N, C-alpha and C positions, 0 to 999 in steps of 0.2 A: 907591266908586272912580270910577264914571262918572256924572257929574251929569246928562247928557243922553243920550238914546237916538236913534240914527239910525233913520229909517224909509225904506223904499223909496219912490220917487216913485209916486204913484197910478197913472199910466199903466202903469208896469212891473208893479205889483201886479195891475192889471186884466188885463194880458196873461198873467201867470203863472196867474191864476185861471181862465183858459180851458183850461188843461191838464187832461187826464183824471186823476182822483184815484187810481185803482188802481195804475198804474205807479209813481207817486211813492211810494205807500205800500210797494210792493214794494222799491224801492231804499232807502227809509228803514229798513225792518226788516232788510235785509241788513246795513247798517252797524250797526244796533242789536245784532244778533246777534253780529257780530264784536267789538263793544266790551263787551257786557254778559252775554250768555247764559251763558257759562261761569263768571261771577263771582257768579251769583245763588244765595243759600242756598236750601236745600230748602223752608224755611217760606215764603220769599218766592215761590218758584215755585208752591207750593200756593195761596197767596192770590191770585195773578195768574190762575190757571187759570180759563178761561171768561169773564174780564172783558174787556169792550170798552173799548179806550183810544183816545183821539183827541188828536192834536197839531195845533193850529191856528197857522199862521204868519200872523198877522193882516195885516201890511202886504203880504205876498206873495199873500194870498188862497189859500193852500195848506192842505189838510187831509189828514192822514195817519191812517187808521184801521187799527188792528192789535189783536192779542190774543196771549196766551200759550197755545200749544197744541203738544202733542208735543215738549216740552222746548225750545221755541224761540218767538221772536216770529214771527207770520205776519201778512201783510197781509190785510185783509178789506174787504169792501164793506158797511159798516155803514149801513143806511138810516135807522135810528132813533137814539135818544139813546145816547151812550156812557156807560159806567159812570163814566169819568173823562175830562174834557176839560182839557187844559193849553194855554193860549193865551199868546202873546207875539209880539213882532216878530222878524224874522229876525236883526237885530242882537243883541237880547237873548238869543236862543238861542245865538248864536255866543259871546257873553260867558260864558254858562253852560258851554258845552262847553270853552272855553279856561280855565275856572276863574278868570276875571277878575271875576266877579260871583257872589254866592251867591243861591240862590233866595229866601231870606227877605227880603233887601234888595229884590229885584225885586218880590216879592209885596206888601210893605208900601208900596212906592212906586207900586203899582198898574200895574206894567209886566208882571207875570206873573199870570195868573189860573188858578185850579183850580176846576172846577165838577163837581159830582156827588158820588160817594162820598168823603167826607172821610177815612175811615180808609184807603181805597185811595190817596188823594192823599198822605197822610203816609207810607205805606209806600213809595211811589215816591220821594218826596223823600229820605227817610232812607236808602233803599237806594243811591241815586245818591251821596249825601253820603259814605256809608261805603266805597264802592268806590274803590280807588286806580286811577284811570285815567290813561293818558298824556294830557297836555294836547293838545287839538285845535289843530293849527297849519295855517292856511290856506296857508302857504307851500308845504307839501308837495303841494298840489293844482295848483300852477302847472304848465302844460304842460312847461316846460323841466325842472323837477324830476322830473315823472313820467317823461319820456323818459330822463333820466339814470339813474333807478332801473331802468327796463326794460333799458337798455343794459348796466348793471352786472350785472343778473341774467342776461342772455343771455351775457355774457362769462364768467361763472363756470360756465356749463354746458358 
């Protein structure tokens, strides 16, 4: 679908890379729990238990460390190697979230990398492919749209 991939300018990535890792991981898993935690099958939950996962946004120099614990994803400060590390640019992660690109295409074009436990990587990929999620739309995050939703919610109460 997308022949080229956009990458953040290096100065922007360098600036983002200065942010502390843990708060970002906390916000990431909050979204992940809203999107996925209730949709995971019990066998998937069992295989994820105790596994350290890492998401690397290469061009933004951001790293999110998390694990499955107590029936939810939790942020962690993983000092060592993760069981599974998934790496891609911010743009490619957005394409995946919006279902405009599939993981296999990005993987074989070397725009998505999975390192570590191969079986865990396949489990994560297949689980995400199997879950019917709403398409992520950046438009909904525009301040005017957020304020409109808040206003409508307040008006209905």
